[in-house]
N, C-alpha and C positions, 0 to 999 in steps of 0.2 A: 260652260261659258267662262271666258277668261276674266278674272277679277283682279284689278290692280288698286293700289292705294290712291286715294284722292287727297288733295291738300287738306290737312286737319282731320282726316278720317282714316281709320284703319281699313284694311282689305275686308275684315270681318263685318264691319258696319256697312260697307258698300254691298257685300254679298247678301246680307240680310235684307237690305232695302230692295235689291234687285229681285230676290226671291219673292217678296211680298207682291211686287208689281208684275213680274214676268211669268212666274210659275202658274200653271192652270188653276191650282188650288192654293197658291201661296198665301192668299188673304186669310186662309183658315189656320195658318201656322202661327205658333207663338215664337216669333223670330228671335226674341231675346234668349230663348232656351236652346237655340240651335248654335252649332251643330249638335245633332243628337248623339247619344252615347251607345246606340245599338251597334253590334258587330257588323262588319261588312257582309251583305247578303242575308241578314236576318229576316225571317218571314214576318216578324212583328212590324218591321218597316213597310213591307208590302201591304200588310193588313191596314196599317194606318193610312197609307196612300189611297187604297181602295175605299176606305171609310170616308175620307174627305171628298173623294169624287162622288160617292153616293149622296153625301150631304149636299154637295154643290148642285147635283141634279134635282134633288128634292126642293132646294131653295128656288132654283130657276123655274120649277114647275108650280111654284106657289103652294107647296104642300108642307113646308117646314120653315119655321122662323128660327134662324141660328141663335137669336138672342134668348130663345126659350129651350135651348139644348144644353144638357149637362152631361159631361163625360166623367165617369168614375172608374178608378182602377185601384188595384191593391199593390202588393209588393211582388217584385220579380222583373224579369227582362221586359215582358209585355206591359207590366204595371207602370212602366215609365212613360208610356206613350201619351197618357192624358196630359202630361206636362208639356208636350211638344206641340199641342194643338191649341188654338186660340179661343176655344169655347170655355164657358164656365166649367171648372173641373175640380175634382177632389182626388188626391193621391192618399189613399187610406191605409190602414194597418193590414198586415198579412192575413189573407183569408176572409176579410170582412167587407170587400167592396159592395157586395149585394146588400148587406145589412145597412150600410150607409146610403146606398141608392134607394132602398125602400123608404128610409126616412125622408129623403129629398122628395120622392114622389108623393108620399102621404102629406107632407107639408104643403106642397103646391102641385096639385094634380094637372095643372095646365102645362107643366114642363115635360119635355121628352127626355127621358133619362136612359143613358146607354152605359153599360158596363163593358170595358175592354180589359181583359186580363188573361193570365195564363192558366194552363191545366192544373198545375200544382196549387195555385192560389184559389181556383174555383172548385176543384174537385178533390183536392187532398185536404188541406186545413180548412178550406171554406165549403166543404161538401154540404154540411147541414143547412147553411144559409141558402145555397143554390136549390136544394131540394124543397125547402120550405117555401121559397119564393115561387117555385114552379107549382107547388101544390095549391098555393093561394091564387095563382094566376094574376099576380100583380103586373101592371103595365110597364115592364122593363124590357129593353133589348140587351141581351148578353152576347158578346162576341168573345169566344174563348179561343185563343191561339194555342194549339196543341203541338208543341215541339218535342214531345215524348220524354222530356227530362226536366229536372230542376236545374236550369242552366246557370242562374245567377250565383248559386252556391257550389258550383263545380261539376254539375252533371249527374246528380243522383237520380235513380229511377223514380218514377211517379206512378200514379194510378192509371196512366194511359200508355206507359212504356210497353211496346209489343213484347210478348214472351220470346225469349231467345236473343234479345238485343243486348249489346254490350253497353254498359254505362259504368261510371265510377261507383265504388262502394257497394258492389254486388258480390255476395259470396259465390265463388266459382267463376266470376267474370261475366256471366250472362244472367239476364233476368229470368226468374223461374215462376213469376207470378202472372196470373191471368189478368189482363187489364179490363177496365170498364168498357162495355159497349155503350158509348156515350149517347147516341140517338135514342136507344131503347131506354136507358136510364132516365133521360129527361122526359120522354113521352110518358113513361110509367109514373113519374113523379107528378105529372099534371101540366107540363108545358103545352101551350096551345099552338106554338109554331116551333118546329125543330128541323134544322137543316145542317148539312155538312158540305164543305167545299175544301179545296186545297189552294195553296198559293199559286198553283198553275192556273186555276179557274178564276181569273181576276174579273172577267165580265159577269160570270154567273154569281160570283161572290158579291159584286157591287149591286146587282139586281136583287139579290137575296137580302142584303142589308137594307135596301130601300123598302122591301116588303115587310121586313121585321120591324122597322121603325114605325111604319104606318099600321102595323097589326095591333089591335087592341087586346092586350094580354101579355103573358110572359113568353117572349120569343128568345130562342137560344140557337146560336149559330156556332158550330165547331169549325175552326179553320186549321186544317192539317198543314203544318208549317215546317220548313227546314230550320235546323240549328246546325250550321256547318262547322262551327268551332268546337262543339262538344259532341252532340249525338252523331252528327255526320262523320266526324273524324274517327270516332270510336267504331263506327260501323262501315268503314271503308267507302264512304261517299261524302268526303269532307267539303268538296267544292259546292257552293250553293246551287249551281246549275245542275250538278249531278243529282241532288235531292229533288229539285223541281222536275227534272227529267224522269226520275223514279215515280213521282206522283202522276206525271202525264201518262206513263206507260201502264201503271198499275191501277189507275182509277177507272171506275165503270159507273155510268149513271144508274141510279136505282129505277127499276121498272115497275115493281109491285111493292110500294112502300109498306103496306100493312103486313106483308109476309116477309119481305127481305130485311126489315128492321131487326129481326131476330138474328140475322146473319151479318150485322153491320160492325161487328168487332174487327179491329185492325190486326192482321197477322202478317208477319214478314213474308214477302213473296206472293201474297194473296191479293185479290182485287180489293181496292178501297172504294166502297160504295159511297157515291156522292149524290147530292140532290136534296130536295125537300122531302123529309120523311113523314111529317105530320103537320096538319093544319086544321084547326077547328075554332069555333067561337063558343065561348061560355062566359058567364058573368065575371066581371073584372073586380079585383079585390078592393081597389081604392074607392070605386063607386059604391060598393057594398058597405064599406066602413062609413062613408059620408052619409049614406042613407040611414044606416043604423043609428047614427047620432043626430039625425034630423037636420043635417047641414045642407041637404039637397032634397028636392021633392021626389017622390016616387016610392 
C-alpha cells in the first residue's frame, strides 16, 4: 500500500495506523515496535504471522481470550518477536524463556502461556529448562523456530545444524556433529504434544498451533525455517524462496509416528518428516502443584 505523510504526522505514524486497521491480524501487532528488525525473508516473521492468524481464529471461535495470553521469548533473532506483538509479553534472558514462562503459569494458571524462541535459545543454552518442563508436563505451548544456526551472533553452528552444513566458526568449514532428533528428544523427555512443520506448511502450522494452545500439557512445535542471510548463503541457497522451495521438495508427511519418530533427524538431501509425532493426555503439573498445596479440591 502506498503511504504518504499527512499534515502533522509522519509516514511511519500513518503506516502504523493503517496496519492496525487494515491488516487481517494488524490489531494484534504492537505497532509502536514496528517496523520489525528481522532480515527480509526470515522465517521467524513467517512464524509470527502464522501465530497471530492462529490466535485470531481461536478468538473468533470463542476458544481464547487474548487478554489472558502471554508470549515469552528469550534472546536471539526469533526471541525478538514477542516484542512485535501486542499481547502481554516477556523478553527474557538467553536460554531462560521456559523458566520465566513456568513462573507465569504457576502464578496464574488461568493464563495461556506461549514461548516463541529459537533453536539455540531452547535447545542449546536452554536445553535443561526445556527438558524439565516437558518432564513435568506443565501447560505451556513452545514454538521453536529452527533455522539451523545461531544467526544473531554471526551464524555459528547449533545443536540442530545438519551434519555437513557450512556455517561460520566450524573447524574444516563444515559441521561434523550429529544434531538432535528434536521430535524424539521432546517425546522422550515427556512432552504430551510434539509436532514439526516448515515455513512452507503455513496452513498445517497454523492448525497445529491452535491444537497446541488448546492442548492441556506441554506442547512443542518445531518450525523448520529459512535463514537466507547466514545459513542459506553459506549453503548455496541464500534466497528465501530457495530455502522454502527446498522445504517443499524435501518434506514428507509422517505416516507412522511411533516408528518414524526414530528417523526424524534432519539430514542434508534427505526427507524432512513433518506432522504430529506424538499426542497424549496425562496429569498436568500446575494442577498437581495446586492440589498438593490444598489450593484446589481434588
